[in-house]
Biopython code that builds the backbone (N, CA, C, O; Angstrom):
import numpy as np
from Bio.PDB.StructureBuilder import StructureBuilder

atoms = [
    (1, "MET", "N", (9.135, 7.348, 12.641)),
    (1, "MET", "CA", (9.419, 7.694, 13.876)),
    (1, "MET", "C", (8.691, 7.022, 14.724)),
    (1, "MET", "O", (7.674, 6.762, 14.082)),
    (2, "ASN", "N", (8.554, 6.469, 16.033)),
    (2, "ASN", "CA", (7.535, 5.918, 16.954)),
    (2, "ASN", "C", (7.591, 6.924, 18.187)),
    (2, "ASN", "O", (8.516, 7.732, 18.109)),
    (3, "GLN", "N", (6.988, 7.001, 19.022)),
    (3, "GLN", "CA", (6.426, 7.853, 19.522)),
    (3, "GLN", "C", (5.308, 7.221, 20.954)),
    (3, "GLN", "O", (4.263, 6.661, 20.622)),
    (4, "LYS", "N", (5.587, 7.347, 22.247)),
    (4, "LYS", "CA", (4.900, 6.857, 23.114)),
    (4, "LYS", "C", (4.007, 8.095, 24.019)),
    (4, "LYS", "O", (4.350, 9.136, 24.578)),
    (5, "LEU", "N", (2.737, 7.405, 23.839)),
    (5, "LEU", "CA", (1.703, 8.130, 24.483)),
    (5, "LEU", "C", (1.281, 7.417, 25.876)),
    (5, "LEU", "O", (1.617, 6.241, 26.019)),
    (6, "VAL", "N", (0.618, 8.015, 26.830)),
    (6, "VAL", "CA", (-0.111, 7.644, 27.797)),
    (6, "VAL", "C", (-1.584, 8.164, 28.251)),
    (6, "VAL", "O", (-1.907, 9.352, 28.260)),
    (7, "ILE", "N", (-2.069, 7.537, 28.468)),
    (7, "ILE", "CA", (-3.823, 7.182, 28.619)),
    (7, "ILE", "C", (-4.165, 6.482, 29.688)),
    (7, "ILE", "O", (-4.387, 5.275, 29.588)),
    (8, "ASN", "N", (-4.297, 7.417, 31.364)),
    (8, "ASN", "CA", (-4.837, 6.699, 31.726)),
    (8, "ASN", "C", (-3.866, 5.425, 32.591)),
    (8, "ASN", "O", (-4.302, 4.397, 33.110)),
    (9, "GLY", "N", (-2.501, 5.889, 32.528)),
    (9, "GLY", "CA", (-1.087, 5.106, 32.998)),
    (9, "GLY", "C", (-1.142, 3.947, 32.283)),
    (9, "GLY", "O", (-0.703, 2.994, 32.926)),
    (10, "ASN", "N", (-1.676, 3.575, 30.737)),
    (10, "ASN", "CA", (-1.275, 2.993, 29.617)),
    (10, "ASN", "C", (-0.264, 3.536, 28.759)),
    (10, "ASN", "O", (-0.333, 4.755, 28.602)),
    (11, "ILE", "N", (0.504, 3.033, 28.264)),
    (11, "ILE", "CA", (1.525, 3.314, 27.809)),
    (11, "ILE", "C", (1.478, 2.301, 26.219)),
    (11, "ILE", "O", (1.597, 1.085, 26.071)),
    (12, "LEU", "N", (1.234, 3.521, 25.096)),
    (12, "LEU", "CA", (1.149, 3.057, 23.968)),
    (12, "LEU", "C", (2.175, 3.562, 22.889)),
    (12, "LEU", "O", (2.395, 4.759, 22.707)),
    (13, "GLU", "N", (2.608, 2.842, 22.393)),
    (13, "GLU", "CA", (3.733, 2.696, 21.134)),
    (13, "GLU", "C", (2.757, 3.491, 19.790)),
    (13, "GLU", "O", (1.880, 2.968, 19.102)),
    (14, "VAL", "N", (3.102, 4.420, 19.756)),
    (14, "VAL", "CA", (2.583, 4.551, 18.256)),
    (14, "VAL", "C", (3.756, 5.381, 16.999)),
    (14, "VAL", "O", (4.768, 6.053, 17.200)),
    (15, "GLU", "N", (2.904, 4.864, 15.391)),
    (15, "GLU", "CA", (3.688, 5.285, 14.746)),
    (15, "GLU", "C", (3.280, 6.676, 14.156)),
    (15, "GLU", "O", (2.118, 6.272, 14.100)),
    (16, "LEU", "N", (3.194, 7.827, 13.712)),
    (16, "LEU", "CA", (3.083, 8.758, 13.558)),
    (16, "LEU", "C", (2.632, 9.270, 11.352)),
    (16, "LEU", "O", (3.151, 9.255, 10.236)),
    (17, "ALA", "N", (1.485, 9.589, 11.999)),
    (17, "ALA", "CA", (0.902, 9.963, 10.188)),
    (17, "ALA", "C", (0.752, 11.126, 9.776)),
    (17, "ALA", "O", (-0.248, 11.700, 9.344)),
    (18, "ASN", "N", (1.952, 11.511, 9.946)),
    (18, "ASN", "CA", (1.978, 13.371, 10.015)),
    (18, "ASN", "C", (2.087, 13.991, 8.814)),
    (18, "ASN", "O", (2.098, 15.222, 8.802)),
    (19, "THR", "N", (2.187, 13.238, 7.563)),
    (19, "THR", "CA", (2.259, 13.627, 6.461)),
    (19, "THR", "C", (1.195, 13.589, 5.671)),
    (19, "THR", "O", (0.317, 12.885, 6.170)),
    (20, "PRO", "N", (0.757, 14.278, 4.139)),
    (20, "PRO", "CA", (-0.545, 13.814, 3.550)),
    (20, "PRO", "C", (-0.544, 12.248, 3.674)),
    (20, "PRO", "O", (-1.472, 11.600, 4.157)),
    (21, "LEU", "N", (0.941, 11.585, 3.034)),
    (21, "LEU", "CA", (1.296, 10.046, 2.122)),
    (21, "LEU", "C", (0.805, 9.120, 3.019)),
    (21, "LEU", "O", (0.073, 8.167, 2.755)),
    (22, "LYS", "N", (1.426, 9.582, 4.537)),
    (22, "LYS", "CA", (1.520, 8.758, 5.921)),
    (22, "LYS", "C", (0.129, 8.779, 6.310)),
    (22, "LYS", "O", (-0.194, 7.991, 7.199)),
    (23, "ARG", "N", (-1.186, 9.896, 5.572)),
    (23, "ARG", "CA", (-2.379, 9.495, 6.639)),
    (23, "ARG", "C", (-2.740, 9.150, 5.758)),
    (23, "ARG", "O", (-3.387, 8.247, 6.290)),
    (24, "SER", "N", (-3.019, 8.979, 4.371)),
    (24, "SER", "CA", (-3.826, 8.426, 3.159)),
    (24, "SER", "C", (-3.490, 6.787, 3.330)),
    (24, "SER", "O", (-4.367, 5.927, 3.258)),
    (25, "LEU", "N", (-2.093, 6.510, 3.565)),
    (25, "LEU", "CA", (-1.633, 5.288, 3.720)),
    (25, "LEU", "C", (-2.957, 4.489, 5.088)),
    (25, "LEU", "O", (-3.973, 3.803, 4.976)),
    (26, "GLY", "N", (-2.138, 5.114, 6.337)),
    (26, "GLY", "CA", (-2.680, 4.655, 7.711)),
    (26, "GLY", "C", (-2.040, 3.346, 7.798)),
    (26, "GLY", "O", (-0.876, 3.139, 7.452)),
    (27, "LEU", "N", (-2.975, 2.321, 8.352)),
    (27, "LEU", "CA", (-2.860, 1.118, 8.567)),
    (27, "LEU", "C", (-3.192, 0.198, 7.586)),
    (27, "LEU", "O", (-2.940, -0.993, 7.774)),
    (28, "MET", "N", (-3.815, 0.648, 6.381)),
    (28, "MET", "CA", (-4.113, -0.652, 5.176)),
    (28, "MET", "C", (-2.606, -1.252, 4.558)),
    (28, "MET", "O", (-1.425, -0.926, 4.434)),
    (29, "TYR", "N", (-3.601, -2.419, 4.260)),
    (29, "TYR", "CA", (-2.169, -3.349, 4.063)),
    (29, "TYR", "C", (-2.235, -4.095, 5.129)),
    (29, "TYR", "O", (-2.179, -5.252, 4.710)),
    (30, "ARG", "N", (-2.343, -4.105, 6.553)),
    (30, "ARG", "CA", (-0.865, -4.771, 7.380)),
    (30, "ARG", "C", (-2.285, -5.777, 7.735)),
    (30, "ARG", "O", (-3.484, -5.526, 7.613)),
    (31, "ASN", "N", (-1.708, -6.759, 8.123)),
    (31, "ASN", "CA", (-2.381, -8.201, 8.597)),
    (31, "ASN", "C", (-2.044, -8.389, 10.057)),
    (31, "ASN", "O", (-2.399, -9.391, 10.678)),
    (32, "GLU", "N", (-1.427, -7.510, 10.531)),
    (32, "GLU", "CA", (-1.619, -7.302, 12.415)),
    (32, "GLU", "C", (-1.413, -5.545, 12.621)),
    (32, "GLU", "O", (-1.163, -4.576, 11.905)),
    (33, "LEU", "N", (-1.720, -5.862, 14.225)),
    (33, "LEU", "CA", (-1.009, -4.513, 15.023)),
    (33, "LEU", "C", (-0.505, -5.360, 16.109)),
    (33, "LEU", "O", (-1.300, -6.174, 16.578)),
    (34, "PRO", "N", (1.153, -5.284, 16.775)),
    (34, "PRO", "CA", (1.111, -5.085, 18.111)),
    (34, "PRO", "C", (0.032, -4.968, 19.115)),
    (34, "PRO", "O", (-0.925, -4.216, 18.932)),
    (35, "PHE", "N", (0.151, -5.601, 20.029)),
    (35, "PHE", "CA", (-1.073, -5.397, 20.768)),
    (35, "PHE", "C", (-1.100, -4.102, 21.885)),
    (35, "PHE", "O", (-2.177, -3.848, 22.425)),
    (36, "ASN", "N", (-0.093, -3.423, 22.162)),
    (36, "ASN", "CA", (-0.044, -1.901, 22.856)),
    (36, "ASN", "C", (0.704, -1.085, 21.963)),
    (36, "ASN", "O", (1.836, -0.636, 22.140)),
    (37, "SER", "N", (-0.045, -0.943, 20.991)),
    (37, "SER", "CA", (0.582, -0.191, 19.823)),
    (37, "SER", "C", (-0.337, 0.471, 18.831)),
    (37, "SER", "O", (-1.434, -0.077, 18.941)),
    (38, "GLY", "N", (-0.362, 1.201, 18.118)),
    (38, "GLY", "CA", (-1.429, 2.657, 17.002)),
    (38, "GLY", "C", (-0.660, 3.296, 16.422)),
    (38, "GLY", "O", (0.567, 3.394, 16.384)),
    (39, "MET", "N", (-1.662, 3.833, 15.857)),
    (39, "MET", "CA", (-1.073, 5.449, 14.940)),
    (39, "MET", "C", (-2.130, 6.275, 15.093)),
    (39, "MET", "O", (-3.360, 6.303, 15.084)),
    (40, "LEU", "N", (-0.700, 7.257, 15.306)),
    (40, "LEU", "CA", (-1.411, 8.576, 15.557)),
    (40, "LEU", "C", (-1.354, 9.516, 14.406)),
    (40, "LEU", "O", (-0.389, 9.938, 13.768)),
    (41, "PHE", "N", (-2.517, 9.718, 14.310)),
    (41, "PHE", "CA", (-2.783, 10.667, 12.815)),
    (41, "PHE", "C", (-2.627, 11.924, 13.156)),
    (41, "PHE", "O", (-3.457, 12.459, 13.890)),
    (42, "VAL", "N", (-1.401, 12.688, 12.619)),
    (42, "VAL", "CA", (-1.363, 14.322, 12.909)),
    (42, "VAL", "C", (-2.144, 15.255, 11.986)),
    (42, "VAL", "O", (-2.026, 15.207, 10.762)),
    (43, "PHE", "N", (-3.005, 16.168, 12.676)),
    (43, "PHE", "CA", (-3.255, 17.280, 11.671)),
    (43, "PHE", "C", (-3.106, 18.384, 11.552)),
    (43, "PHE", "O", (-3.364, 18.892, 12.643)),
    (44, "PRO", "N", (-2.657, 19.582, 10.411)),
    (44, "PRO", "CA", (-1.713, 20.817, 10.892)),
    (44, "PRO", "C", (-2.925, 21.382, 11.426)),
    (44, "PRO", "O", (-2.681, 21.936, 12.498)),
    (45, "LYS", "N", (-4.161, 21.460, 11.088)),
    (45, "LYS", "CA", (-5.234, 22.073, 12.581)),
    (45, "LYS", "C", (-6.391, 21.594, 12.370)),
    (45, "LYS", "O", (-6.758, 21.357, 11.219)),
    (46, "SER", "N", (-7.223, 21.348, 13.506)),
    (46, "SER", "CA", (-8.454, 21.155, 13.889)),
    (46, "SER", "C", (-9.338, 21.050, 13.241)),
    (46, "SER", "O", (-9.452, 22.112, 12.628)),
    (47, "LYS", "N", (-10.716, 19.833, 12.748)),
    (47, "LYS", "CA", (-11.065, 20.140, 11.801)),
    (47, "LYS", "C", (-11.992, 18.757, 11.764)),
    (47, "LYS", "O", (-11.540, 17.619, 11.892)),
    (48, "ASN", "N", (-13.098, 19.034, 11.601)),
    (48, "ASN", "CA", (-13.847, 17.419, 11.745)),
    (48, "ASN", "C", (-13.242, 16.287, 10.657)),
    (48, "ASN", "O", (-13.052, 16.470, 9.455)),
    (49, "LEU", "N", (-13.040, 15.284, 11.292)),
    (49, "LEU", "CA", (-12.525, 14.089, 11.007)),
    (49, "LEU", "C", (-13.233, 13.017, 10.550)),
    (49, "LEU", "O", (-14.273, 12.740, 11.147)),
    (50, "SER", "N", (-12.747, 12.066, 9.213)),
    (50, "SER", "CA", (-13.588, 11.312, 9.045)),
    (50, "SER", "C", (-12.502, 10.322, 8.491)),
    (50, "SER", "O", (-11.437, 10.740, 8.037)),
    (51, "PHE", "N", (-12.853, 8.859, 8.557)),
    (51, "PHE", "CA", (-11.912, 7.896, 8.835)),
    (51, "PHE", "C", (-12.587, 6.323, 7.906)),
    (51, "PHE", "O", (-13.557, 5.696, 8.333)),
    (52, "TRP", "N", (-12.073, 6.066, 7.042)),
    (52, "TRP", "CA", (-13.134, 4.412, 6.607)),
    (52, "TRP", "C", (-11.720, 3.555, 6.857)),
    (52, "TRP", "O", (-10.675, 3.937, 7.383)),
    (53, "MET", "N", (-12.104, 2.135, 6.236)),
    (53, "MET", "CA", (-11.610, 1.108, 6.461)),
    (53, "MET", "C", (-11.178, 0.538, 4.976)),
    (53, "MET", "O", (-10.669, -0.580, 5.060)),
    (54, "LYS", "N", (-11.246, 0.929, 3.966)),
    (54, "LYS", "CA", (-11.077, 0.884, 2.957)),
    (54, "LYS", "C", (-9.741, 0.080, 2.929)),
    (54, "LYS", "O", (-8.893, 0.723, 3.546)),
    (55, "ASP", "N", (-9.113, -1.395, 2.313)),
    (55, "ASP", "CA", (-8.249, -1.913, 2.071)),
    (55, "ASP", "C", (-7.106, -2.276, 3.796)),
    (55, "ASP", "O", (-5.930, -2.483, 4.096)),
    (56, "THR", "N", (-8.577, -2.140, 4.513)),
    (56, "THR", "CA", (-7.687, -1.992, 6.248)),
    (56, "THR", "C", (-7.950, -3.647, 6.383)),
    (56, "THR", "O", (-9.144, -3.943, 6.365)),
    (57, "HIS", "N", (-7.263, -4.467, 6.479)),
    (57, "HIS", "CA", (-7.561, -5.552, 7.670)),
    (57, "HIS", "C", (-7.564, -5.976, 9.001)),
    (57, "HIS", "O", (-7.919, -7.109, 9.324)),
    (58, "ILE", "N", (-7.141, -5.026, 9.883)),
    (58, "ILE", "CA", (-7.369, -5.176, 11.130)),
    (58, "ILE", "C", (-8.728, -4.753, 11.517)),
    (58, "ILE", "O", (-9.297, -3.786, 11.011)),
    (59, "PRO", "N", (-9.062, -5.261, 12.129)),
    (59, "PRO", "CA", (-10.472, -4.169, 12.894)),
    (59, "PRO", "C", (-9.581, -3.341, 14.086)),
    (59, "PRO", "O", (-8.657, -3.722, 14.805)),
    (60, "LEU", "N", (-10.339, -1.927, 13.956)),
    (60, "LEU", "CA", (-9.855, -1.107, 14.840)),
    (60, "LEU", "C", (-11.074, -0.674, 15.354)),
    (60, "LEU", "O", (-12.229, -0.787, 14.945)),
    (61, "SER", "N", (-10.341, 0.091, 16.796)),
    (61, "SER", "CA", (-11.008, 1.107, 17.405)),
    (61, "SER", "C", (-10.120, 2.598, 17.097)),
    (61, "SER", "O", (-8.898, 2.698, 17.203)),
    (62, "ILE", "N", (-11.075, 3.720, 16.687)),
    (62, "ILE", "CA", (-10.317, 5.187, 16.918)),
    (62, "ILE", "C", (-10.717, 6.009, 17.774)),
    (62, "ILE", "O", (-11.885, 5.939, 18.157)),
    (63, "ALA", "N", (-9.796, 7.039, 18.309)),
    (63, "ALA", "CA", (-10.414, 7.610, 19.257)),
    (63, "ALA", "C", (-9.842, 9.143, 18.477)),
    (63, "ALA", "O", (-8.740, 9.341, 17.964)),
    (64, "TYR", "N", (-11.268, 10.308, 18.630)),
    (64, "TYR", "CA", (-10.598, 11.214, 18.003)),
    (64, "TYR", "C", (-10.320, 12.339, 19.241)),
    (64, "TYR", "O", (-10.932, 12.285, 20.308)),
    (65, "ILE", "N", (-9.213, 13.456, 18.901)),
    (65, "ILE", "CA", (-8.516, 13.750, 20.064)),
    (65, "ILE", "C", (-8.767, 15.114, 19.663)),
    (65, "ILE", "O", (-9.008, 15.355, 18.480)),
    (66, "ASP", "N", (-8.720, 16.449, 20.928)),
    (66, "ASP", "CA", (-8.730, 17.168, 20.088)),
    (66, "ASP", "C", (-7.270, 18.428, 20.402)),
    (66, "ASP", "O", (-6.270, 17.842, 20.817)),
    (67, "GLU", "N", (-7.158, 19.394, 20.306)),
    (67, "GLU", "CA", (-5.980, 20.005, 20.392)),
    (67, "GLU", "C", (-5.412, 20.261, 21.812)),
    (67, "GLU", "O", (-4.290, 20.748, 21.675)),
    (68, "ASN", "N", (-5.664, 20.157, 22.822)),
    (68, "ASN", "CA", (-5.515, 19.738, 23.948)),
    (68, "ASN", "C", (-5.333, 18.516, 24.563)),
    (68, "ASN", "O", (-5.101, 18.358, 25.762)),
    (69, "GLY", "N", (-5.453, 17.564, 23.637)),
    (69, "GLY", "CA", (-5.034, 16.267, 24.232)),
    (69, "GLY", "C", (-6.658, 15.503, 24.298)),
    (69, "GLY", "O", (-6.834, 14.519, 23.580)),
    (70, "PHE", "N", (-7.578, 15.904, 25.007)),
    (70, "PHE", "CA", (-8.724, 15.259, 25.240)),
    (70, "PHE", "C", (-9.343, 14.014, 23.979)),
    (70, "PHE", "O", (-8.896, 13.941, 22.834)),
    (71, "ILE", "N", (-10.275, 13.265, 24.461)),
    (71, "ILE", "CA", (-10.731, 12.252, 23.633)),
    (71, "ILE", "C", (-12.277, 13.062, 23.925)),
    (71, "ILE", "O", (-12.833, 13.510, 24.927)),
    (72, "LYS", "N", (-12.709, 12.943, 22.039)),
    (72, "LYS", "CA", (-13.893, 13.597, 22.089)),
    (72, "LYS", "C", (-15.079, 12.308, 21.527)),
    (72, "LYS", "O", (-16.283, 12.348, 21.779)),
    (73, "ASN", "N", (-14.421, 11.268, 20.769)),
    (73, "ASN", "CA", (-15.198, 10.198, 21.284)),
    (73, "ASN", "C", (-14.393, 9.323, 20.633)),
    (73, "ASN", "O", (-13.493, 9.571, 19.830)),
    (74, "ILE", "N", (-14.882, 8.018, 21.143)),
    (74, "ILE", "CA", (-14.522, 6.701, 20.352)),
    (74, "ILE", "C", (-15.218, 5.942, 19.717)),
    (74, "ILE", "O", (-16.283, 5.608, 20.237)),
    (75, "GLU", "N", (-14.848, 5.379, 18.316)),
    (75, "GLU", "CA", (-15.648, 4.158, 17.845)),
    (75, "GLU", "C", (-14.726, 3.088, 16.700)),
    (75, "GLU", "O", (-13.685, 3.311, 16.082)),
    (76, "ASN", "N", (-15.579, 1.925, 16.744)),
    (76, "ASN", "CA", (-15.116, 0.772, 16.329)),
    (76, "ASN", "C", (-15.007, 0.577, 14.930)),
    (76, "ASN", "O", (-16.080, 0.905, 14.423)),
    (77, "MET", "N", (-14.288, 0.236, 14.171)),
    (77, "MET", "CA", (-14.454, 0.352, 12.895)),
    (77, "MET", "C", (-13.769, -1.356, 12.446)),
    (77, "MET", "O", (-12.695, -1.876, 12.747)),
    (78, "ASN", "N", (-14.862, -1.833, 11.670)),
    (78, "ASN", "CA", (-14.627, -3.149, 11.207)),
    (78, "ASN", "C", (-13.425, -3.259, 9.453)),
    (78, "ASN", "O", (-13.230, -2.483, 8.517)),
    (79, "PRO", "N", (-13.009, -4.401, 9.750)),
    (79, "PRO", "CA", (-12.366, -4.250, 8.043)),
    (79, "PRO", "C", (-13.109, -3.722, 6.708)),
    (79, "PRO", "O", (-14.318, -3.899, 6.563)),
    (80, "GLN", "N", (-12.298, -3.046, 5.716)),
    (80, "GLN", "CA", (-13.273, -3.563, 4.584)),
    (80, "GLN", "C", (-14.458, -2.476, 4.262)),
    (80, "GLN", "O", (-14.967, -2.306, 3.153)),
    (81, "ASP", "N", (-14.693, -1.981, 5.117)),
    (81, "ASP", "CA", (-15.652, -1.153, 5.508)),
    (81, "ASP", "C", (-15.852, 0.369, 5.545)),
    (81, "ASP", "O", (-15.394, 1.183, 6.347)),
    (82, "THR", "N", (-16.756, 0.576, 4.336)),
    (82, "THR", "CA", (-15.758, 1.868, 3.589)),
    (82, "THR", "C", (-17.444, 3.021, 4.170)),
    (82, "THR", "O", (-17.914, 4.046, 3.675)),
    (83, "THR", "N", (-17.709, 2.498, 4.920)),
    (83, "THR", "CA", (-18.589, 3.758, 6.356)),
    (83, "THR", "C", (-18.053, 4.593, 6.378)),
    (83, "THR", "O", (-16.888, 4.219, 6.252)),
    (84, "SER", "N", (-18.084, 6.070, 6.497)),
    (84, "SER", "CA", (-16.702, 6.924, 7.458)),
    (84, "SER", "C", (-17.322, 7.081, 8.329)),
    (84, "SER", "O", (-18.514, 7.368, 8.218)),
    (85, "ILE", "N", (-16.690, 6.940, 9.536)),
    (85, "ILE", "CA", (-16.589, 7.352, 11.104)),
    (85, "ILE", "C", (-16.334, 8.783, 11.344)),
    (85, "ILE", "O", (-15.198, 9.211, 11.141)),
    (86, "LYS", "N", (-16.887, 9.249, 11.587)),
    (86, "LYS", "CA", (-16.596, 10.592, 11.844)),
    (86, "LYS", "C", (-16.490, 11.213, 13.402)),
    (86, "LYS", "O", (-16.911, 10.605, 14.386)),
    (87, "SER", "N", (-15.808, 12.625, 13.453)),
    (87, "SER", "CA", (-15.406, 13.063, 14.740)),
    (87, "SER", "C", (-17.103, 13.483, 15.048)),
    (87, "SER", "O", (-18.109, 13.658, 14.360)),
    (88, "SER", "N", (-16.747, 13.521, 16.498)),
    (88, "SER", "CA", (-18.221, 14.544, 17.357)),
    (88, "SER", "C", (-17.871, 16.153, 17.059)),
    (88, "SER", "O", (-18.835, 16.904, 16.915)),
    (89, "SER", "N", (-16.855, 16.565, 16.986)),
    (89, "SER", "CA", (-16.252, 17.739, 17.031)),
    (89, "SER", "C", (-15.087, 17.961, 15.995)),
    (89, "SER", "O", (-14.726, 17.006, 15.307)),
    (90, "PRO", "N", (-14.527, 19.110, 15.870)),
    (90, "PRO", "CA", (-13.546, 19.389, 15.193)),
    (90, "PRO", "C", (-12.216, 18.837, 16.102)),
    (90, "PRO", "O", (-12.372, 18.712, 17.317)),
    (91, "CYS", "N", (-10.800, 18.483, 15.430)),
    (91, "CYS", "CA", (-10.536, 17.640, 16.278)),
    (91, "CYS", "C", (-8.652, 17.630, 15.486)),
    (91, "CYS", "O", (-8.426, 17.655, 14.276)),
    (92, "LYS", "N", (-7.756, 17.596, 16.418)),
    (92, "LYS", "CA", (-6.876, 17.547, 15.863)),
    (92, "LYS", "C", (-5.866, 16.424, 15.479)),
    (92, "LYS", "O", (-4.845, 16.649, 14.830)),
    (93, "PHE", "N", (-6.296, 15.006, 16.005)),
    (93, "PHE", "CA", (-5.847, 14.217, 16.222)),
    (93, "PHE", "C", (-6.386, 12.689, 15.875)),
    (93, "PHE", "O", (-7.382, 12.400, 16.539)),
    (94, "ALA", "N", (-6.066, 11.959, 15.238)),
    (94, "ALA", "CA", (-6.919, 10.416, 15.484)),
    (94, "ALA", "C", (-5.945, 9.272, 15.664)),
    (94, "ALA", "O", (-4.915, 9.126, 15.006)),
    (95, "LEU", "N", (-6.364, 8.503, 16.593)),
    (95, "LEU", "CA", (-5.620, 7.597, 17.211)),
    (95, "LEU", "C", (-6.202, 5.977, 16.974)),
    (95, "LEU", "O", (-7.271, 5.651, 17.489)),
    (96, "GLU", "N", (-5.527, 5.158, 16.282)),
    (96, "GLU", "CA", (-6.647, 3.966, 15.705)),
    (96, "GLU", "C", (-5.404, 3.190, 16.546)),
    (96, "GLU", "O", (-4.236, 3.565, 16.657)),
    (97, "VAL", "N", (-6.136, 1.810, 17.181)),
    (97, "VAL", "CA", (-5.368, 0.944, 17.383)),
    (97, "VAL", "C", (-6.197, -0.360, 17.634)),
    (97, "VAL", "O", (-7.424, -0.258, 17.621)),
    (98, "ASN", "N", (-5.670, -1.468, 17.841)),
    (98, "ASN", "CA", (-6.541, -2.769, 17.785)),
    (98, "ASN", "C", (-8.053, -2.907, 18.393)),
    (98, "ASN", "O", (-8.333, -2.424, 19.490)),
    (99, "GLN", "N", (-9.017, -3.617, 17.575)),
    (99, "GLN", "CA", (-10.748, -2.960, 18.343)),
    (99, "GLN", "C", (-10.948, -3.692, 19.152)),
    (99, "GLN", "O", (-11.095, -4.910, 19.059)),
    (100, "GLY", "N", (-11.003, -2.509, 20.760)),
    (100, "GLY", "CA", (-11.087, -3.304, 22.256)),
    (100, "GLY", "C", (-10.135, -3.057, 23.106)),
    (100, "GLY", "O", (-10.292, -3.577, 24.211)),
    (101, "TRP", "N", (-9.041, -2.326, 22.923)),
    (101, "TRP", "CA", (-8.021, -1.557, 23.296)),
    (101, "TRP", "C", (-8.530, -0.651, 24.410)),
    (101, "TRP", "O", (-8.068, -0.751, 25.546)),
    (102, "PHE", "N", (-9.303, 0.071, 24.155)),
    (102, "PHE", "CA", (-9.925, 1.289, 25.003)),
    (102, "PHE", "C", (-10.098, 0.950, 25.688)),
    (102, "PHE", "O", (-9.491, 1.285, 26.705)),
    (103, "LYS", "N", (-11.375, -0.295, 25.713)),
    (103, "LYS", "CA", (-12.211, -0.846, 26.355)),
    (103, "LYS", "C", (-11.487, -1.674, 27.356)),
    (103, "LYS", "O", (-11.860, -1.653, 28.529)),
    (104, "LYS", "N", (-10.804, -2.168, 27.099)),
    (104, "LYS", "CA", (-9.837, -2.901, 28.091)),
    (104, "LYS", "C", (-9.141, -2.291, 28.981)),
    (104, "LYS", "O", (-8.890, -2.606, 30.144)),
    (105, "ASN", "N", (-8.784, -1.219, 28.243)),
    (105, "ASN", "CA", (-7.909, -0.265, 29.904)),
    (105, "ASN", "C", (-8.725, 0.903, 30.015)),
    (105, "ASN", "O", (-8.199, 1.959, 30.364)),
    (106, "LYS", "N", (-10.540, 0.811, 29.638)),
    (106, "LYS", "CA", (-11.028, 1.608, 30.361)),
    (106, "LYS", "C", (-10.748, 3.463, 30.030)),
    (106, "LYS", "O", (-10.553, 4.463, 30.721)),
    (107, "ILE", "N", (-10.830, 3.251, 29.067)),
    (107, "ILE", "CA", (-10.250, 4.290, 28.781)),
    (107, "ILE", "C", (-11.677, 5.236, 27.900)),
    (107, "ILE", "O", (-12.414, 4.775, 27.029)),
    (108, "GLN", "N", (-11.693, 6.082, 28.257)),
    (108, "GLN", "CA", (-13.524, 6.547, 27.142)),
    (108, "GLN", "C", (-13.007, 7.994, 27.231)),
    (108, "GLN", "O", (-12.066, 8.547, 27.798)),
    (109, "THR", "N", (-14.497, 8.550, 26.053)),
    (109, "THR", "CA", (-14.473, 9.964, 25.946)),
    (109, "THR", "C", (-14.223, 10.921, 27.085)),
    (109, "THR", "O", (-14.795, 10.902, 28.175)),
    (110, "GLY", "N", (-13.340, 11.716, 26.704)),
    (110, "GLY", "CA", (-12.992, 12.854, 28.441)),
    (110, "GLY", "C", (-11.531, 12.763, 28.635)),
    (110, "GLY", "O", (-10.776, 13.733, 28.566)),
    (111, "ASP", "N", (-11.231, 11.747, 28.840)),
    (111, "ASP", "CA", (-9.792, 11.282, 28.786)),
    (111, "ASP", "C", (-8.997, 11.693, 28.452)),
    (111, "ASP", "O", (-8.925, 11.594, 27.228)),
    (112, "LYS", "N", (-7.933, 12.362, 29.043)),
    (112, "LYS", "CA", (-6.389, 12.887, 28.260)),
    (112, "LYS", "C", (-5.236, 11.941, 27.790)),
    (112, "LYS", "O", (-4.827, 10.929, 28.359)),
    (113, "VAL", "N", (-4.842, 12.455, 26.716)),
    (113, "VAL", "CA", (-3.837, 11.640, 25.997)),
    (113, "VAL", "C", (-2.461, 12.709, 26.167)),
    (113, "VAL", "O", (-2.607, 13.899, 25.887)),
    (114, "THR", "N", (-1.524, 12.339, 26.504)),
    (114, "THR", "CA", (-0.167, 12.983, 26.612)),
    (114, "THR", "C", (0.908, 12.209, 26.153)),
    (114, "THR", "O", (0.913, 10.978, 26.166)),
    (115, "TRP", "N", (1.965, 13.034, 25.683)),
    (115, "TRP", "CA", (3.313, 11.948, 25.407)),
    (115, "TRP", "C", (4.005, 12.037, 26.504)),
    (115, "TRP", "O", (4.215, 13.030, 27.201)),
    (116, "SER", "N", (4.463, 10.613, 26.673)),
    (116, "SER", "CA", (5.401, 10.134, 27.170)),
    (116, "SER", "C", (6.836, 10.560, 27.275)),
    (116, "SER", "O", (7.650, 10.185, 26.431)),
    (117, "HIS", "N", (7.159, 11.297, 28.235)),
    (117, "HIS", "CA", (8.487, 11.602, 28.207)),
    (117, "HIS", "C", (9.772, 11.075, 28.767)),
    (117, "HIS", "O", (10.674, 11.768, 29.238)),
    (118, "GLU", "N", (9.751, 9.607, 28.649)),
    (118, "GLU", "CA", (10.886, 8.124, 28.953)),
    (118, "GLU", "C", (11.888, 8.540, 27.870)),
    (118, "GLU", "O", (12.886, 7.851, 27.655)),
]
sb = StructureBuilder()
sb.init_structure("model")
sb.init_model(0)
sb.init_chain("A")
sb.init_seg("    ")
for serial, (resi, resn, name, xyz) in enumerate(atoms, 1):
    if name == "N":
        sb.init_residue(resn, " ", resi, " ")
    sb.init_atom(name, np.array(xyz, "f"), 0.0, 1.0, " ", f" {name:<3s}", serial, name[0])
structure = sb.get_structure()
């Protein structure tokens, strides 16, 4: 089930990764991701998060988001890189999009992510 998020007026359609299986699979094995789309990883409670790019073929950017919807840090991730990319503080959400999407849309640390009610 897809959801829509709004960040600084930009609408992003996201797939939800809200189960252990969906979170562990993420965007692995895909060859493309439509421009204004991504994947929102939802965790049961806030914690220090860490992601890597094993078996992921698309260059991505990740935003770690706290339980109030504020972006804590944004990092770029490269295909097949097994380096752990960590949240700067405990977060409840991680949002993966095509690399450069946040920069192109002038989205940065401290911005608020909200659910669209379309």
